[in-house]
N, C-alpha and C positions, 0 to 999 in steps of 0.2 A: 792388381785391382785395388782401388782406394777403399777407404772406410765408408760403409753404408749406414743408412738410417737404422737398418736392422741390427747392425753391430752396436750402434749407439743405444738401442733399446734392450739389448740382450747381454751386454758385457761392459765391465768398467774399462774405459778408454783413457789413454794418456792425453794430455793437453794437445799434443800434436795431432792425434787421431780425431779428437773432438773438433779441432780446427778444420780438418778435411770435411767433416760433415757440415760445419758452418759454412765453409767456402762453397760447398755444393748447393747451398740454400735449401737443404732438405728438412730444415726445422721450422715449424710454425711457432713464432714467439709466444703467442697466447697459450697454445698447448704446452709449450715448454715450461712456462711459468705456472699455469694452473694445474697441470697434470704431473709432468715429469719432476718438477722441483719439489713436489710433495708426495711422491710415490713412496710406497712402503719399502722399496728396494733401495738400499744405500747407494749401490753403484749407479743407479739411474739418477738419483738426486745429485750425486757428484758430477755425473756427465752434464746434467742440466745446468748446474751452477757454473761449471767450467765453461760451457757454451755461452752463458751470459757475459762472461768476461771478454768474449771475443766477438759478440754480435754488434757492439756499438749501440747507438741510440735506437730504441725500439718504440714504435708507434703502437701503444696498447694502453688500455684503461686499467690494467691489473698490475702495473709496475710496483705498487705499494706492497704487493705480496712478497716481493724480493726482500723487503725489510724483515718480514716474518722469517724468511729462510736464514737470516743472520743469527737466529736463535735455535737452529736445527740441533739435534742431538749429536750429529757427526761434525767433528771439528773441520774436516776438509770442505764440507758443504758450507759451513759458516764462513770459512776463509774465502772461498770463491764468491759467495753471495756478497760478502763485505767488499771484496775487490771490485765487484760489478757495479756497486751503487753509484759512483760518480760517472760511470760510462754509459748507462742505459737510458738516460734522459729522465730520470726520476726528479721530481720537484727538489730543488737544492735544499730547502728547509727540511724536508723529510729525510733526505740522504744525510744531511748534517747531523740531525738528532740521532738517527740510527747509528751513525759512525761514532759519535761521542759515547753512546752506550756500549758499543762494541770494543772500545778502547780498553775496557776492564775485563775482557774475556779471559778465562782461566788458561786458555791455550795461547802461548806466545805467538805462533804464526798468525792466529786470528787477530790478536791485538795489533801486531805489526801491520797486517793488511789494512786495518782500520786507520792507522797512522798514515800510511801511504795514500790511501783513498781520500782522507781528509786533505792532504796536501794537494792531490789532484783536483779535488773539488774547489779548494781555495784558489788555485791558479786559473780556474775557468772564469771566475768573477770576483776578483780580490776585494772590491769595495763592498759588495753584498755580503761576502763571507766575513769581512772585518766587522760589519754590523752585528753578525751572529756571534762572532768570537769574543768581542769585548765583554759582554755580560758573563761569559764563561771564565773570565779571569779569576772570579771569586767563587767558582764552583767548589762544592764540598769534597768532590773527588779529586785528589791531588793529580792524578794522571790527566784528567780533563783540563784542569787549570794550567798545568805545565804545557800541555799540547797547545792550548789556546794562546799562551804567551809565545811559544816558539813560532807558531804560524803567523801571528801578528807581527813578530819581528821580521819574518821573511817577506811579508807584504810591504812593510815600511820601506 
């Protein structure tokens, strides 16, 4: 028997088991973002953030809430939420700004996820991203300036 919505709501699942729930279309994206992603139970926030990395583009008005989840107290939630930003259909400017801020996360996997997500976002619309990256070349945060330079070199 596959993984059910009940399993998703009651136990921390591996990415593979979350994928089963996503594939079964058992999750309501709005509820996932508004309720599960901000639930008091860490395992449910982790499951929700993991699901966001697997859902693809979401038609919902609350996508900006995922940016808030990139600041969650749990590093795994932050990592998954960060990885989801270029995938869920969030406004590219909002995703870009959130990812730049997340580059400086104190947990290396979260910061690395931000770098990968910025690269993905840049590949979706290189010209638009170049326009956003150029002003960041002089950013006071060394990691942001270096990442902007690296991404611009890849676009060129």
